[in-house]
C-alpha positions as CSV (number, residue, x, y, z in Angstrom):
1,M,0.0,0.0,0.0
2,Q,1.4,3.3,-1.0
3,N,1.6,6.0,1.7
4,F,0.9,3.5,4.4
5,D,2.4,5.7,7.1
6,K,0.3,8.6,6.0
7,Y,-2.8,6.5,5.9
8,T,-2.1,5.1,9.4
9,E,-1.4,8.6,10.8
10,E,-4.7,9.9,9.2
11,M,-6.6,7.1,10.9
12,R,-4.9,7.8,14.3
13,Q,-5.8,11.5,14.0
14,F,-9.4,10.5,13.0
15,E,-9.7,8.4,16.2
16,K,-8.4,11.2,18.4
17,S,-10.6,13.9,16.8
18,S,-13.8,15.1,18.4
19,L,-15.6,14.0,15.3
20,F,-14.8,10.4,16.0
21,S,-17.4,10.1,18.8
22,K,-20.0,12.0,16.8
23,Y,-19.5,9.8,13.8
24,Y,-19.5,6.7,16.0
25,I,-22.8,7.6,17.6
26,K,-24.3,8.4,14.1
27,L,-23.0,5.1,12.7
28,I,-24.5,3.0,15.5
29,R,-27.8,4.8,15.0
30,E,-27.6,3.9,11.2
31,I,-26.9,0.3,11.9
32,R,-29.4,-0.1,14.7
33,E,-32.2,0.6,12.2
34,T,-31.2,-2.4,10.1
35,S,-31.6,-6.1,10.3
36,E,-30.0,-9.2,8.9
37,D,-32.6,-9.2,6.2
38,E,-32.0,-5.5,5.4
39,P,-28.4,-4.6,6.3
40,V,-26.9,-1.2,5.5
41,T,-24.0,-1.2,3.0
42,S,-20.7,0.7,3.5
43,R,-21.5,2.8,0.4
44,E,-24.8,3.8,1.9
45,I,-23.1,4.8,5.2
46,E,-20.4,6.7,3.2
47,A,-23.1,8.7,1.3
48,R,-25.2,9.4,4.4
49,M,-22.4,10.3,6.7
50,N,-19.9,11.7,4.1
51,I,-17.0,9.7,5.4
52,S,-14.6,7.2,3.8
53,G,-14.8,3.4,3.8
54,S,-11.6,3.3,5.9
55,Q,-13.2,5.5,8.5
56,I,-16.3,3.4,8.6
57,R,-14.2,0.2,9.1
58,R,-12.4,2.0,11.9
59,L,-15.7,2.9,13.6
60,I,-17.0,-0.6,13.1
61,Q,-13.8,-2.0,14.7
62,H,-14.2,0.4,17.6
63,G,-17.8,-0.7,18.2
64,R,-16.9,-4.4,18.0
65,R,-14.1,-3.9,20.5
66,N,-16.5,-2.2,22.8
67,G,-19.1,-4.9,22.8
68,V,-21.4,-3.8,20.1
69,Q,-22.5,-6.9,18.2
70,I,-22.0,-5.5,14.7
71,A,-22.4,-8.3,12.2
72,S,-21.6,-8.1,8.6
73,S,-22.3,-10.0,5.4
74,D,-21.8,-9.5,1.7
75,Q,-24.9,-7.3,1.8
76,G,-23.8,-5.0,4.6
77,Y,-23.8,-4.3,8.4
78,Y,-26.4,-4.9,11.0
79,I,-26.7,-5.4,14.7
80,A,-26.9,-9.1,15.5
81,G,-29.9,-10.1,17.6
82,N,-28.5,-13.5,18.5
83,Y,-25.3,-15.6,18.4
84,E,-26.3,-17.4,15.2
85,Q,-26.3,-14.0,13.4
86,L,-22.8,-13.4,14.6
87,L,-21.4,-16.7,13.4
88,G,-20.6,-15.7,9.8
89,T,-18.8,-12.5,11.0
90,L,-16.8,-14.4,13.6
91,Q,-15.8,-17.0,11.0
92,H,-14.8,-14.2,8.6
93,L,-12.7,-12.6,11.3
94,K,-11.0,-15.9,12.2
95,E,-10.2,-16.5,8.5
96,R,-8.6,-13.0,8.3
97,R,-6.6,-13.7,11.4
98,N,-5.4,-17.0,10.0
99,S,-4.5,-15.4,6.7
100,L,-2.4,-12.7,8.5
101,H,-0.7,-15.3,10.6
102,F,0.2,-17.3,7.5
103,T,1.6,-14.2,5.8
104,I,3.7,-13.5,8.9
105,V,5.1,-17.0,8.9
106,K,6.0,-16.8,5.2
107,M,7.6,-13.4,5.5
108,R,9.8,-14.7,8.3
109,E,10.8,-17.7,6.3
110,G,11.6,-15.4,3.4
111,S,13.7,-13.1,5.5
112,G,15.9,-16.1,6.3
113,Q,16.3,-16.6,2.5
114,I,17.2,-12.9,2.1
115,K,20.0,-13.3,4.7
116,Q,21.3,-16.4,2.9
117,M,21.3,-14.5,-0.4
118,E,23.2,-11.6,1.2
119,M,26.1,-13.9,1.9
120,F,26.7,-14.3,-1.9
121,V,26.5,-10.6,-2.7
């Protein structure tokens, strides 16, 4: 990702801003009005709240880390009414975790190969 440091800093500043809480409250209100059958898409939230997809994902992460049962599917976001509605989201998060772990392992393995190649340079 180009400008990763800039992006990361922008997200940190967004989280620290007074707007973060306002957007968070508005986001939760948007999602609470939805259901598993009629979720709200990220694009709909972007248009209604005039914020980026990255900011929405950060707000969703904040909510989930603070106990709000925000579920998601290919169709959008909604507040889960029961554990069964969360299962798909939990599975998706586990798959992402496993994928990141696999990437870390492979990069560590590759760094050993880089060290070995440096011996011949």
